[in-house]
C-alpha positions in Angstrom: -38.2 36.3 5.2 -37.6 32.6 4.9 -36.2 31.6 1.5 -38.6 29.5 -0.6 -37.7 25.8 -0.9 -37.5 24.4 -4.4 -40.1 21.6 -4.6 -40.4 18.8 -7.1 -44.2 19.1 -7.3 -44.8 15.8 -9.1 -42.6 13.8 -6.9 -44.1 15.3 -3.7 -47.6 14.5 -5.0 -46.6 10.9 -5.9 -44.9 10.4 -2.5 -48.1 11.6 -0.7 -50.2 9.1 -2.7 -47.7 6.3 -1.9 -47.7 7.0 1.8 -51.5 7.2 2.0 -51.9 4.1 -0.1 -49.6 2.2 2.3 -51.5 3.5 5.3 -54.8 2.2 3.8 -53.2 -1.2 2.9 -52.0 -1.7 6.5 -55.6 -1.3 7.8 -56.4 -4.9 6.7 -54.5 -6.3 9.7 -56.9 -4.3 12.0 -60.1 -5.9 10.7 -60.5 -8.2 13.7 -63.1 -9.4 16.2 -63.7 -5.9 17.5 -64.5 -4.7 14.0 -66.9 -7.7 13.3 -68.7 -7.2 16.6 -69.0 -3.5 16.1 -70.6 -4.0 12.7 -73.0 -6.6 14.1 -73.9 -4.3 17.0 -74.7 -1.4 14.6 -76.7 -3.6 12.2 -79.1 -4.6 15.0 -79.1 -1.3 16.8 -82.7 0.0 17.2 -81.4 3.6 17.5 -78.9 5.7 15.5 -75.2 5.8 15.2 -73.8 9.0 16.8 -70.3 9.8 15.6 -68.2 12.3 17.4 -64.8 13.9 16.7 -62.8 17.1 17.0 -60.6 18.9 14.6 -59.9 17.0 11.3 -61.4 13.9 12.8 -64.7 15.8 13.1 -64.7 16.4 9.4 -64.1 12.7 8.8 -66.9 11.9 11.2 -69.3 14.1 9.2 -68.5 12.3 6.0 -69.0 8.9 7.6 -72.4 10.1 8.9 -73.4 11.1 5.4 -72.4 7.7 4.0 -74.3 5.8 6.6 -77.4 7.9 6.2 -77.4 7.5 2.5 -77.0 3.7 2.8 -79.8 2.9 5.2 -78.1 3.3 8.6 -79.5 6.4 10.5 -76.6 8.5 11.9 -75.9 11.8 13.5 -72.8 13.9 13.9 -71.9 15.3 17.3 -68.9 17.6 17.7 -66.9 16.4 20.7 -66.5 20.0 22.1 -70.2 20.8 21.8 -71.1 17.4 23.3 -69.8 18.4 26.7 -71.6 21.7 26.5 -75.1 20.3 25.9 -75.1 18.3 22.7 -75.0 15.0 24.7 -78.7 15.4 24.8 -79.0 14.2 21.2 -77.9 10.7 22.4 -80.8 8.3 23.2 -80.5 5.0 25.1 -80.7 3.0 22.0 -77.8 4.7 20.1 -74.3 3.4 19.4 -71.7 6.1 19.8 -68.5 6.2 17.7 -65.6 8.5 18.7 -62.9 9.2 16.1 -59.5 10.5 17.2 -55.9 10.0 16.1 -54.3 10.3 19.5 -57.3 9.3 21.7 -56.0 11.8 24.2 -57.7 15.1 23.2 -59.1 16.8 26.3 -62.6 16.9 24.9 -62.5 13.2 24.0 -61.2 12.4 27.5 -64.2 14.1 29.0 -66.7 12.7 26.5 -65.8 9.0 26.6 -66.6 8.3 30.3 -69.8 10.3 30.0 -71.0 8.1 27.1 -70.2 4.9 29.1 -72.0 6.3 32.1 -75.1 6.9 30.0 -75.1 3.2 29.2 -74.4 3.5 25.5 -71.9 1.3 23.7 -68.8 3.2 22.7 -66.8 2.3 19.6 -63.4 4.0 19.1 -61.8 4.6 15.7 -58.4 5.6 17.0 -54.8 5.7 16.0 -53.3 4.7 19.3 -54.7 1.5 20.9 -53.2 2.3 24.3 -54.8 5.7 24.5 -57.4 6.9 27.0 -60.2 6.6 24.3 -59.2 3.1 23.4 -59.1 2.0 27.0 -62.6 3.5 27.5 -64.2 2.0 24.5 -66.1 -1.3 24.3 -64.7 -1.9 20.8 -61.6 -0.5 19.3 -61.0 -0.1 15.5 -57.4 0.8 15.0 -56.4 3.3 12.3 -52.7 3.4 13.3 -50.4 4.8 10.6 -46.6 4.8 10.8 -46.2 8.2 9.0 -48.3 11.1 8.0 -47.9 12.2 4.4 -47.1 15.7 5.7 -43.3 16.2 5.4 -43.2 17.3 9.0 -45.2 14.2 10.0 -47.6 16.5 11.8 -50.7 17.5 9.6 -53.3 14.8 9.7 -53.1 13.3 6.2 -52.5 9.5 6.2 -54.3 9.2 9.5 -57.5 11.0 8.3 -57.4 8.9 5.1 -57.2 5.8 7.3 -60.2 7.0 9.4 -62.2 7.6 6.3 -61.5 4.2 4.8 -62.3 2.5 8.1 -65.7 4.3 8.1 -66.3 3.1 4.5 -65.5 -0.4 5.5 -68.1 -0.2 8.3 -70.7 1.3 5.9 -70.1 -1.3 3.2 -70.4 -4.2 5.6 -73.7 -2.7 6.8 -75.0 -2.4 3.3 -74.4 -6.1 2.6 -75.7 -7.2 6.0 -78.9 -5.2 5.5 -79.4 -6.2 1.9 -79.5 -2.6 0.9 -80.3 -2.4 -2.8 -80.0 0.1 -5.7 -83.8 0.7 -5.3 -83.3 1.5 -1.6 -80.4 3.8 -2.5 -82.7 5.7 -5.0 -85.1 6.5 -2.2 -82.5 8.5 -0.4 -81.0 10.1 -3.6 -84.1 11.4 -5.5 -82.2 14.5 -6.7 -79.8 15.0 -9.5 -78.6 12.7 -12.2 -77.8 9.8 -9.9 -81.3 9.8 -8.5 -82.9 9.9 -11.9 -80.9 7.0 -13.1 -82.1 5.0 -10.1 -85.8 5.8 -10.1 -86.9 7.5 -13.4 -89.0 5.0 -15.4 -89.6 4.9 -19.2 -93.3 5.7 -18.7 -92.3 8.9 -16.8 -90.8 10.2 -20.1 -93.0 8.5 -22.8 -96.3 9.8 -21.3 -95.1 13.4 -22.0 -95.7 12.7 -25.7 -98.7 11.8 -27.8 -98.7 8.3 -29.1 -98.0 8.3 -32.9 -99.8 5.4 -34.6 -101.0 4.4 -38.1 -102.6 1.2 -39.5 -100.7 -1.1 -41.9 -103.0 0.1 -44.7 -102.6 3.8 -44.0 -101.5 5.9 -47.0 -98.2 7.6 -47.3 -99.8 10.9 -46.7 -101.4 9.7 -43.5 -98.0 8.4 -42.3 -96.3 11.7 -43.0 -99.0 13.7 -41.3 -98.9 11.4 -38.2 -95.1 11.6 -37.9 -95.2 15.4 -38.4 -98.0 16.1 -36.0 -96.6 14.1 -33.2 -93.1 15.6 -33.7 -91.1 12.5 -32.7 -89.8 11.5 -36.1 -91.4 8.1 -35.8 -94.7 6.3 -35.7 -95.8 2.8 -34.7 -97.7 0.7 -37.0 -100.6 -1.0 -35.2 -102.9 -3.8 -36.6 -106.6 -4.0 -36.3 -106.2 -6.2 -33.2 -104.1 -3.5 -31.5 -100.9 -5.4 -31.8 -97.7 -3.7 -32.8 -96.6 -4.7 -36.3 -93.8 -2.3 -37.1 -92.2 1.1 -37.0 -91.8 3.9 -39.6 -89.1 6.6 -39.1 -88.1 9.7 -41.0 -85.2 7.6 -42.3 -87.6 5.0 -43.7 -89.4 7.8 -45.6 -86.1 9.1 -47.1 -85.0 5.6 -48.1 -88.4 5.1 -49.9 -88.0 8.3 -51.8 -84.4 7.3 -52.8 -85.9 4.1 -54.3 -88.3 6.1 -56.5 -91.3 4.1 -55.4 -94.7 5.1 -56.7 -95.8 7.2 -53.7 -99.4 7.2 -54.8 -99.8 3.5 -54.0 -97.5 3.2 -51.0 -99.0 2.0 -47.8 -97.5 1.9 -44.3 -96.9 -1.8 -44.5 -94.7 -1.3 -47.6 -92.2 0.9 -45.8 -92.4 -0.1 -42.1 -89.6 -2.0 -40.4 -90.9 -5.2 -38.7 -89.6 -6.3 -35.3 -88.8 -2.8 -34.0 -86.8 -2.4 -30.8 -89.0 -2.0 -27.8 -88.9 -1.5 -24.1 -91.4 -2.1 -21.4 -93.1 1.0 -19.8 -91.9 0.1 -16.3 -88.2 -0.3 -17.1 -85.7 2.3 -15.8 -85.1 5.1 -18.3 -81.3 4.4 -18.1 -82.0 1.0 -19.5 -83.6 2.7 -22.5 -80.4 4.6 -23.0 -78.3 1.4 -23.0 -80.6 -0.1 -25.7 -80.3 3.0 -27.8 -76.5 2.9 -27.5 -76.4 -0.8 -28.3 -78.5 -0.6 -31.5 -77.3 3.0 -32.4 -80.9 4.3 -32.6 -82.6 7.4 -31.2 -86.0 6.1 -30.1 -87.7 3.0 -28.7 -91.3 1.9 -28.9 -92.7 1.6 -25.4 -94.8 -1.4 -24.6 -97.2 -2.2 -21.8 -97.1 -6.0 -21.7 -98.0 -6.7 -25.4 -99.7 -3.4 -26.2 -98.0 -0.4 -27.9 -97.9 2.4 -25.3 -95.8 5.2 -26.8 -92.3 6.4 -27.7 -89.2 7.3 -25.6 -86.7 9.4 -27.5 -83.1 10.1 -26.9 -83.9 13.8 -26.5 -86.0 12.9 -23.5 -83.0 11.3 -21.8 -80.8 14.3 -22.7 -83.4 16.7 -21.3 -83.5 14.8 -18.0 -79.7 14.7 -17.7 -79.5 10.9 -17.9 -76.8 11.2 -20.5 
């Protein structure tokens, strides 16, 4: 049995990071006319982007496909081996095909590349060797050449697959900017999970789950306490006869009143309310409500619909929805 080698784990990890960082940095020199033309082609492509690869490059291809789909560029993954056994049928005449390979000489790639060209589709190569069969077959070549893999044997795809991934991200980000893809567009494709909720969940979606606590400026202390207790939000808005919001009363306001030993019998809502309460419009994103609560160190905001009091959004609502 081979004797185990003593490894400096920290130094090995740091060396790996340095090598891969250097590989990424060197990619800048390969952002050329071919890259620019490939981006412009994909941006105006009426079909999809079909991305093919084999081995580790296939895994990278799947990630790039996922990034493009989530940012407004329709894309499909096609395994290079399956492509030559029937999956070529997924390619339509309007599609752009990208093949990813380190060597550009894999047997499956050497069969696939001419077939794509013969079908009349534009072929883009993301390849480590620009004199390879794949590079010579492609209409546009995006070089991901690396001088050294992070693998100590310079064999396992490490720096090279990182370079492929970054080149794919560069394509995707350029397409995002060219298409004017916004956060609102992003939300349409990410409706699930916390990220989606931050991008689409509105204040009204949460505030309408509650009753709307409200008292008049002349309401008695008892009426204020009953309203706060019955609506179970720890707060009530104070609304004038004309329907305009005049203030807010919280549990804390009630405690402070009692600490001052005020004559409770004659206390009215106007005597203990806080004027100019913090508010938010009903159609704002819920995540913006969280930012306001953090800024002013409060746990609720009064929700407004234009100039009319519309309800309450509470910190607990945001916690329950996973916004925090």
